[in-house]
N, C-alpha and C positions, 0 to 999 in steps of 0.2 A: 504493500500500500504506500509506503514511504517513497519508493522509487517512482510510482505513478504520480504521486503528489509533486515530487521534484520535477518530473518531466512536464507536468501541466503548468508549473510555474516558470519553466525555462523560456518559453516564447514571450510571455508578457514582460519578463525581465530584459530579454534581448531587445524587444520593441522600445522599452524605456531608454535603454542605452543608445540605440540608433537615433531616437528622437533628439536626445541631448547632443549627439555628434552633429546631427543635421543643423541644429540651431546654435552651435557653439559660437560665441561672439569673438571677433578678432582673429578669425581663421584658425590655423593649426594651434597657435598659442592658447586659444580658447579651450582646447581639450584638457588643459590643466584644471579647469574649473569643474570638470565632471567628477563627482564624488567616487571614492574607492568602491563603495558598495554597488555602483552601477557597473564598473569594470569587472567585478567579481564573476559575472555571468560567463566570461570568457574562460575562466578556470586557469588563468596564467599568473605567474609571479612577476612578470615584466613584459613590457611592450616597447617596441622601437619602430619608429617611422623614418624611413629613408626615401629621399627623392632622387631621381636620376637626372643628371645633366650630361656633360660631355665625357665624364670619366666614371669613376667608381661610385656606387650609391652613397649619397651624403646623408648622414644622420641629422635630422632636424628636430626630432621630438622623441621623448621616451618617458616612461613611468616605471618606477622601480619598487618592487615589494620584496627586495632582498636578494636578487640574483644578478645585479649589475648588468643590465641590458646594454648600457653604453659601452662598457668594457668588452662585452662579447661581440658587439658590432664593430668596435675598433680593431679587435683581433682579426676579424674577417677582412676588414679594409686593408690592414697591414699586409696580409699575405695574398689577398686577391682571390680568396675562395671561401666557400661556406654556403649555408642555406640561403642567406639573403642574396648573394651573388647569383646562385643557381636560379632562384625565383625571378630575379631581374632579367636574366638572359633567356630563360625558357618560357617565361610568361605563365608558368604553372606553379601551383602550390607545392611546397616542400614540407613534408611532415616527418619528423624523426622522434621516435619514442624514447630513445636513449642515445645521446651524443657519444657517451663514453663506450657504448657497445657497437657503434657504427663501424663498418669496415673502413680501415684507414685509407684504402686506395681511393675512397670517394673524395676526401679532402685531406690528402696526405700531410701537407704542411701544418694545417690548422689542428688536426687531431693528434699530431705528434707532440704538441706542446700542451702539457697539462695546465700551465698557467693561463694559456689562451682560452681554454675551455671554461675555466673558473668553476662556478657552482652550477652552471646551466646543465640540465640533463635532457629535457624534452624541448623540441622547437617546432613551431609552425610558422612558416614564412610564406606570405600570400602576396602575389603581385597586385598592384593597383593599376588597372587598365582603363584607359580612356580612348575611345574611337580606335580601338585596335592597337594602341601603343602603350607599352608599359611605362608609367611615369614614376613609379615608386614601389616600395615593398613595405608591408606592415608585418612585423615579426613578433610572435609571442614566445616567451621563454618560460619554462617551468622548472622548479627545483626538483620535483619528483619524477623519476623515470617511469616509463610504462606507456602503453598505447594511449594515443590521444583520441578521445571520444569524437566520432564524426560530427556530432552536434556542436562541439567546441570549434572544430575546424570550420564548419559552416558559419558559426558566429563570427569568427575572425574574418572570414571572407566578406560577410555582410558589413562589418565595421570598415574593412578596407574599401569597399565600394562607397560607403558613406563618406569616408575621408576623401576619396577621389572627388566627390561632389563638392566637398568643402574647399578643396584646392582650386577647383574651377570657379567657384563663387568668390573666392578671396585669393587670387593668384599672387598678389603682392604682399600678403600678410603671412610671411614665413619667418620663423624665429631666426636669430643670428646663427650662422653655421657653427656647429659644435667643433668642427675641425678647421676652423679658420687659421689657426696657428700652423697647421700642416702645410697649407697653401702658402702662407707667409714664409715659412722656412724654405719651401721650394723656390719661391721668388728670390730669396736671399742667395741661395745656391746658384740660381740661374744668372744673377748679376755677377757673382764672383767668378763663375766658370765660363760664362758665355753660352751655356747649354740652353736649348729650347726648354720652355716650362715643363712640358711633358717628360722630357728626359731628366730634368732636375728633380721632378717629383718622384720619378722611379728611383733616382739615386738616394733621395732622402729615405724612402721606404726600405730600400735595400740595406742602407746603413743601420737603420733602426732594427731591422730583423737580425742582421749579422751580429749586432752588439747586444741583443736581447733587451732592448729598451721599449717601454710603452709608447704608444703612438703620440699621445698628447704631450706628455712630459718630455719625451725625447725630441719631439719637433721644437718645443720651446727652447731646448738647449742648442739645437742647430740654428735656430733663429738668432740666438745671441752669438754663436760661434760657427758660422757657415763653413768655415774651412775644415771642420772636423769631418764633414761628409764628403 
């Protein structure tokens, strides 16, 4: 009986969340005003929203219930592989019940580094598609390993679609880039070396990976001393 009651409550709870996403004031930043109990219907301990530009997916918003979604997304950005990157390229959802149990050949660099995985165990990464084009990825992370209920996947997909509508209605209302310092560091290296920006960015990421540094803190160090890269 309890399972039936929980399922009967699921759809109304999801509808309430979608309604608040649809009416979030101030674009993406308005998602922070949605209460935690609304997000709970997704069954996730973290959420991360990345938008696509000319390079790798850019993290623009996240909410954390103890699994450090920003750190998980930064680890994927650093090595250029993972669920978010796959969802962005394929245009299909990526669902992993246990990151630590995933075959290493799928994301060999990411999964080889326990620090990069952090506390994240289960992941749902859903592309945000507008007019047939992937414009971003909404990723949910969970601390507990195990299969992800199809209703939870469907709920994340519904929220991703609603966020896509939010981006269309408020295209200029995007929070400051979380990784601005990474691009600034690449610019400093480009000026110092004469490299094109893309090559300078690759050089920054390669240096951070080779020296075992975190993306944000390491980029800040390079910005101060671009010659180290």
